[in-house]
C-alpha positions as CSV (number, residue, x, y, z in Angstrom):
1,E,107.1,108.2,119.1
2,K,109.2,107.9,115.9
3,G,108.1,105.5,113.1
4,V,108.0,104.6,109.5
5,W,104.8,104.5,107.4
6,Y,103.9,102.1,104.6
7,R,100.8,102.0,102.3
8,I,99.6,98.4,101.7
9,V,97.7,97.5,98.6
10,A,96.0,94.3,99.6
11,P,93.8,91.8,97.7
12,T,90.6,90.5,99.4
13,G,91.5,87.7,101.9
14,K,93.5,86.9,105.0
15,M,96.8,88.9,105.1
16,T,99.8,88.8,107.4
17,V,102.5,91.5,107.8
18,S,105.4,90.5,110.0
19,A,108.7,92.0,111.3
20,C,109.7,88.5,112.4
21,T,112.8,88.3,110.2
22,R,116.5,87.8,110.6
23,I,117.2,91.5,109.7
24,T,115.0,93.0,112.5
25,N,117.3,93.8,115.4
26,F,115.0,95.5,117.9
27,Q,111.6,95.0,119.5
28,T,109.1,96.3,117.1
29,K,105.5,97.7,117.3
30,L,103.3,97.3,114.3
31,T,100.1,99.3,114.0
32,L,97.7,98.7,111.1
33,F,95.2,101.3,110.0
34,Q,92.5,101.4,107.4
35,G,91.2,104.5,105.5
36,N,91.5,106.4,102.2
37,S,93.6,109.3,103.5
38,C,96.1,109.9,106.3
39,N,93.7,112.2,108.2
40,Q,90.9,109.7,108.3
41,L,92.5,106.5,109.6
42,S,91.0,104.0,112.0
43,C,93.1,101.4,113.8
44,V,92.6,97.7,112.7
45,A,95.2,96.0,114.9
46,I,98.3,96.6,117.0
47,N,101.1,94.1,117.9
48,N,103.6,95.5,120.4
49,G,106.4,93.0,120.1
50,R,104.8,90.2,122.1
51,S,105.4,87.5,119.5
52,C,108.3,85.9,117.7
53,G,110.9,86.7,120.3
54,G,110.2,90.4,120.5
55,D,109.2,91.1,116.9
56,S,105.6,91.8,115.8
57,F,103.2,90.4,113.3
58,I,99.5,91.2,112.5
59,T,97.0,89.0,110.6
60,W,93.8,90.5,109.3
61,E,90.9,89.9,106.9
62,A,91.7,92.4,104.1
63,S,89.3,93.9,101.5
64,E,90.6,95.0,98.1
65,A,88.5,98.1,98.2
66,V,90.0,99.4,101.5
67,G,93.2,101.4,101.9
68,Y,95.7,100.1,104.6
69,Y,98.5,101.9,106.3
70,L,101.2,100.3,108.5
71,L,103.2,102.2,111.1
72,V,106.4,100.5,112.2
73,Q,107.9,101.8,115.5
74,G,110.0,100.6,118.4
75,A,108.0,98.8,121.1
76,G,109.4,101.2,123.7
77,A,110.3,104.9,123.5
78,E,114.0,104.1,123.2
79,E,113.7,101.1,120.9
80,K,115.1,101.7,117.4
81,G,117.1,99.7,114.8
82,N,116.9,98.0,111.4
83,F,113.8,96.0,110.3
84,E,112.5,93.9,107.5
85,L,108.9,93.3,106.8
86,A,107.3,90.3,105.2
87,L,103.8,90.7,103.7
88,G,101.8,87.6,102.8
89,V,98.4,86.4,101.6
90,D,97.0,83.2,103.1
91,N,95.5,81.7,100.0
92,D,94.9,78.1,99.0
93,I,92.1,78.5,96.4
94,C,93.2,78.1,92.7
95,Q,90.5,80.5,91.4
96,T,91.9,83.3,93.5
97,A,95.6,82.5,93.0
98,I,98.0,85.2,93.9
99,F,99.9,87.0,91.0
100,L,103.7,86.8,91.3
101,V,105.5,89.7,89.7
102,P,109.3,89.3,89.1
103,S,111.3,91.6,91.4
104,N,114.9,91.9,92.4
105,S,114.0,93.2,95.8
106,S,111.2,91.3,97.4
107,P,111.2,87.6,98.5
108,V,108.0,85.6,98.2
109,M,107.0,84.0,101.5
110,G,104.2,81.7,102.3
111,S,102.9,78.9,104.6
112,T,100.9,75.8,104.1
113,N,100.0,75.5,107.7
114,L,96.3,76.3,107.2
115,A,96.0,74.9,103.6
116,T,93.1,72.6,102.6
117,I,93.2,69.6,100.3
118,D,93.4,70.6,96.6
119,K,91.2,68.8,94.1
120,I,93.1,69.5,90.8
121,G,91.2,68.9,87.6
122,E,87.8,68.4,89.3
């Protein structure tokens, strides 16, 4: 099957990669691997377009010391098209705040769905 590879540099914590965007126009399959080189990868998770109306997402517990690789493919042999990926860190702890780096090409996305109560100044 044809596909596009990405290398993910992740901090430690809960991560989500998603093809559930307005740009994605075909049923995607995401496969997440871990390893330090392409010839020594092990599968972490697969989502074969069963969520978000045919597009895929994967949530996993990442470790900063681990290399991650993502393979984006069509869910079926003939599936192909344009896609957009969103990569996010689920983080609601001030001490481990996520660094934002100015960029003209990457939107910042997040969710407060699983956030806990913040005690600022305590």
